[in-house]
matplotlib code that plots the C-alpha trace (Angstrom):
import matplotlib.pyplot as plt

x = [-114.1, -112.1, -110.6, -113.4, -114.8, -112.4, -112.5, -116.5, -116.1, -112.6, -115.0, -117.8, -116.0, -114.5, -117.8, -119.1, -116.0, -116.5, -120.0, -119.5, -116.5, -119.1, -121.5, -119.2, -117.6, -120.9, -121.6, -117.9, -118.3, -122.0, -122.1, -122.3, -125.6, -124.7, -124.9, -122.5, -125.0, -124.8, -123.0, -125.0, -129.1, -131.2, -133.7, -136.3, -137.9, -141.4, -140.8, -139.6, -142.1, -141.8, -144.5, -148.6, -150.0, -153.4, -154.9, -157.1, -160.3, -160.3, -162.0, -161.1, -157.2, -157.8, -160.3, -158.9, -160.8, -161.0, -164.2, -163.2, -164.1, -161.1, -160.8, -156.5, -156.3, -157.6, -155.8, -152.6, -150.2, -148.0, -150.7, -149.5, -152.5, -154.5, -158.0, -160.4, -163.9, -166.5, -169.2, -171.9, -175.3, -178.2, -181.4, -184.6, -186.8, -189.9, -192.3, -191.0, -193.5, -195.0, -193.9, -190.5, -189.5, -186.9, -185.5, -188.3, -191.2, -193.1, -192.5, -195.0, -194.0, -195.1, -192.6, -189.0, -186.6, -182.8, -180.8, -177.7, -174.5, -172.4, -168.5, -167.4, -163.4, -161.8, -161.3, -157.5, -155.2, -152.0, -149.2, -146.6, -143.8, -141.4, -143.6, -145.0, -143.3, -144.1, -146.6, -149.2, -152.2, -153.3, -153.2, -155.0, -157.7, -159.2, -162.5, -161.9, -158.6, -157.2, -153.9, -150.7, -146.9, -145.0, -141.7, -140.5, -136.9, -135.6, -137.5, -134.7, -135.3, -133.2, -136.4, -139.3, -141.5, -140.3, -141.8, -145.2, -147.3, -150.5, -151.3, -154.2, -151.7, -149.3, -152.0, -153.1, -149.7, -149.1, -152.6, -151.8, -148.1, -146.1, -143.3, -144.4, -143.8, -139.7, -141.2, -144.3, -146.4, -145.8, -147.7, -149.4, -151.8, -152.5, -154.9, -154.4, -156.0, -157.5, -155.0, -151.9, -154.5, -155.0, -152.5, -149.9]
y = [-29.7, -30.2, -27.3, -25.4, -26.9, -26.4, -22.9, -22.5, -24.4, -21.8, -18.5, -20.2, -20.5, -17.0, -15.4, -17.3, -16.2, -12.9, -12.6, -14.3, -11.7, -8.8, -9.8, -10.4, -6.8, -5.3, -7.3, -5.9, -2.4, -2.0, -1.7, -4.1, -5.1, -7.6, -6.8, -8.3, -8.9, -8.0, -5.0, -3.9, -3.7, -4.1, -1.2, -3.1, -5.1, -4.2, -6.6, -9.1, -12.4, -13.9, -16.3, -15.2, -13.3, -11.9, -8.9, -7.2, -5.2, -1.7, -0.8, -3.2, -4.2, -7.2, -9.0, -10.5, -9.8, -13.7, -15.6, -19.1, -20.4, -22.7, -22.1, -21.3, -24.4, -26.6, -24.7, -24.7, -27.7, -28.5, -28.7, -26.0, -24.1, -25.2, -22.9, -23.5, -21.9, -20.8, -23.5, -23.2, -21.9, -24.6, -23.6, -23.1, -26.0, -26.2, -26.4, -22.7, -20.3, -18.3, -14.9, -14.6, -12.2, -9.5, -7.5, -7.4, -6.9, -9.4, -9.8, -11.7, -14.4, -12.5, -9.6, -10.0, -9.9, -8.8, -11.6, -10.9, -10.3, -13.4, -13.3, -15.6, -15.1, -18.4, -19.8, -20.4, -20.2, -21.8, -21.3, -24.7, -22.6, -25.7, -26.7, -23.9, -23.5, -19.6, -20.1, -17.8, -20.0, -19.4, -15.5, -15.7, -18.0, -16.0, -14.8, -12.0, -10.7, -11.4, -12.6, -11.3, -12.0, -10.6, -8.8, -11.0, -11.6, -12.1, -15.6, -18.1, -21.3, -24.3, -27.1, -27.1, -26.9, -23.0, -22.3, -23.1, -19.8, -18.7, -16.2, -14.4, -14.0, -12.4, -9.9, -9.3, -8.2, -6.4, -4.2, -4.0, -1.9, -4.5, -6.8, -10.2, -13.0, -14.1, -17.8, -19.2, -21.0, -25.1, -27.5, -29.1, -25.7, -26.3, -28.5, -31.8, -32.2, -35.2, -36.2, -36.1, -38.7, -41.0, -43.8, -43.6]
z = [-118.3, -114.7, -114.9, -115.6, -112.7, -110.3, -111.2, -110.6, -107.4, -106.3, -107.1, -105.3, -101.9, -102.6, -103.0, -99.9, -98.0, -98.8, -98.1, -94.2, -93.7, -94.7, -92.1, -89.3, -90.6, -90.0, -86.6, -85.5, -85.9, -84.0, -80.4, -78.4, -76.6, -74.3, -70.5, -67.8, -65.1, -62.0, -63.0, -65.5, -65.9, -68.7, -69.0, -71.1, -68.5, -70.2, -72.8, -70.7, -70.8, -67.2, -65.7, -66.0, -63.3, -62.5, -63.3, -61.0, -61.9, -62.2, -59.2, -56.9, -57.0, -54.7, -56.8, -60.2, -63.7, -64.0, -63.5, -62.9, -66.1, -66.3, -70.3, -69.4, -67.5, -70.2, -73.0, -71.3, -73.3, -69.9, -67.7, -65.3, -63.9, -61.6, -61.0, -58.2, -58.8, -56.1, -55.1, -57.0, -55.1, -55.2, -57.2, -55.7, -55.1, -57.4, -54.5, -53.3, -51.6, -54.3, -52.2, -51.0, -47.9, -48.9, -46.3, -44.3, -47.4, -49.1, -52.7, -54.6, -57.4, -60.4, -59.2, -60.0, -56.9, -57.7, -57.0, -54.8, -56.8, -56.3, -57.2, -59.6, -58.9, -58.2, -54.6, -55.4, -58.4, -58.6, -61.2, -61.3, -63.2, -63.5, -66.0, -67.9, -71.4, -71.9, -75.0, -74.0, -74.8, -71.4, -71.8, -75.7, -74.7, -71.4, -71.8, -69.3, -70.5, -67.1, -67.6, -68.4, -68.4, -65.6, -65.5, -62.8, -64.0, -60.3, -59.6, -58.4, -56.4, -55.3, -55.9, -58.3, -55.4, -55.5, -58.7, -57.7, -57.2, -55.8, -58.0, -55.9, -53.2, -56.0, -56.8, -53.7, -52.5, -55.7, -54.5, -51.2, -52.5, -51.0, -52.5, -54.2, -51.8, -52.2, -51.7, -52.7, -50.5, -49.9, -52.1, -49.5, -49.5, -53.0, -54.3, -56.2, -59.7, -60.7, -63.2, -60.2, -58.0, -60.8, -60.9, -63.9]

ax = plt.figure().add_subplot(projection="3d")
ax.plot(x, y, z, "-o")
ax.set_aspect("equal")
plt.show()
C-alpha cells in the first residue's frame, strides 16, 4: 500500500515538474518585452493610465466640460480631488418690478427675457496625486464626461507637494500648445477642504 502511494506521489511530482518546465520553455523562446529605460522607450503611451486630467470643450480648448457638480470628489475613495464651483447668483426677489429694462427696451413681466448664459465651469480643480489610487471612479461617475487618464509617464517629484496638480492650469497650458507645468502650484494657493480643517 505504501509503495503504490509513493509511486503515485512520484508520478504527480514528475508531472507537475514537466508542466512547469513546459511553461518555462514557452516563455524562454518568446521575444523579450522588457524595455531598458532610458536607452529604450515604449511606444504604447496611449494605453498608459496616468493621473486624471480635464477634457476641454470641443469649441473652446480653454474651458473644461466640467460643470462643477462635485460628483467626482464625492465618489473618490481617496479624497484626492478638490472642486470649487462658481458662486451662485442670487434669485430675484419677490417684490421685483413688473417690467425690466433689457438692452434699452422695457420687457413686460408676461414676456420671457433670455437669461444671460452663465458658465458652470469650476473656479478651481486640484488633484492630490500622492493620494490617488487610479481606481477610475471619478472618470466613471462624471456626468459631463470631462475626466480622462493622462499619458504623463514622466511625472516626478521630491515631496508630496510636487504631486498636487492644478488641473485647470494644466488644461489651459495644453490648449495654448505649451507643455504642462513641470512643477504644480504650491499648496498655499489651493483651497482647504472642510475635512482638512476639522481636528482629528
